Every structure is written in C-alpha cells, then in structure tokens.
N, C-alpha and C positions, 0 to 999 in steps of 0.2 A: 246120372248116378255114377257112371264110369269115370268121368273127369274128377269127380269128388273123391273117389277111391284112390286114384293116382295122386291127387294133391295130398291126401292124408299120408300115403306111403312116402312121397318125396319129403314131406315135412318131417316125418319120423327119421328118415335117413339123414336129413340135414342136422337135426338135433343130435343124433348119435355121433356124427362126424365132429361136431363142435365139442361134445363131451370127450370124445376120444383124443382129439388133437389137443385140446386144452389141458387134459390131465398129463400128457407127456411133457409139457413145458416146465412144470413146476415140481413134479414128484413122480417117482417111479411107481410101477404097479404095486410094489410092496409098501408104498407110502414113504419111502426114504428119499429125501431131496439131496442135492449135492452138498448142501450145508450140513445135514444130519450125517451123511456119510463121511464128510470131512471131520466132523466132531468125533465120530466113532473111530476112525482109522488114523487121523493125522494130527489132531489138535494137541495131543499130549507132547509131541516133539516140536510142533509148529504153533504154539499159542499166539493168537493174533497175527498169524503170518510170519512169526519169527522163526528161529531155529536154535534150539537149546544145545545141539551138538556142534554146529558150525555157524556162528553168527554171520559169516560172510555169504551164506547160502540161504537167505530168507526166501519167503514166497512173495515178497514185494516186487513190483514190476522192475525197478532198477536193478535188483539183484538177479532176478530171473533173466533179464536181457543181458546182463554182464556175464552170465553163465550160458548164454546162447539157448535159452529156453523161452520160446515165443508163442507156442501153440499148445492146444490140448494134447496133441500127439507127442510133443516134446515132454510134457509133464507125465503122461502115461509111460513113456519110454523110461523115464527116471524111476517111476514107481516100480516098474518091472525089473530094471537092472540098476539099482542105486549104487552110489559110491559108498566108501567106508562110513560106518556109523548109522546108516539108515536101514530100516527093516525092508526086506523085499516083499512087495505085494504082488504075488503071482495071480494068475487067472482064477485059481481056486479060492484065494483069499478075497480078492476084489475083482469080480467079473468085469469084462471090458466096458459094458454100458455104465456100470457104477464108477469105474475109473475115469471115464470121460465126464461123468457128472461132477466128480470131485475136481477134475481139471478145469472144467468150466466155472465152477464155483471159485476156485483159486484166482483165475484170470479176471473174473468179474469183481471179486471182493478186495483183493490186496493190490490195488492200483498204485 
C-alpha cells in the first residue's frame, strides 16, 4: 500500500510539472502571449513588422541586424530607451517578463 501511495504522489507531481512548464512556453499567467502583447503595445506603429515612423528601422531581421539588434535583450533595451519617434515602454508600462515575451515574438515572427 505504501508503494502505491508514493506512486500516486509522484504521478500527481509529474502532471503538475508538465502543466506548469507547458503553460510558461506559450502564454503568461494572465493569458497574454508575446503575440497578444505585441498587438497591444507595438502593432500600431509596427504593422506586420514594419515601421510607420522610420521605414529603415523595421522589425525584420535584416533591419534589426543592420541596427545591431540581435537578441531579446537588445529589443528590450530599445523599448526602454528608444530613439526619436518611438514611445518609451518603461517597466510600469511593460513589465520585464512581458517585454521579453514581445522581444521573443519579434525575433521568431519577423525573420
């Protein structure tokens, strides 16, 4: 009987871990993915990865690399201290975790 109880507990722990880890990959605890956060905060000025203010600074890979932006951290840095024409997204507006999710979405989507 004791082995059976341990097996049930281990099984429950395993299921909990799978659910916990799985939920972190696609959506945040509040249900917003990188895509939905991008649409909420960025898509107005960056439709389809473009840039309505400065067409030379799109979110497409070739333009990001031309502007020395290659990582999530680089994108978050620009969000926090942008150049002229871009809204500043500070930690209160877009928390760090959300900013990194947006950055990941950009890198994955606009190749």
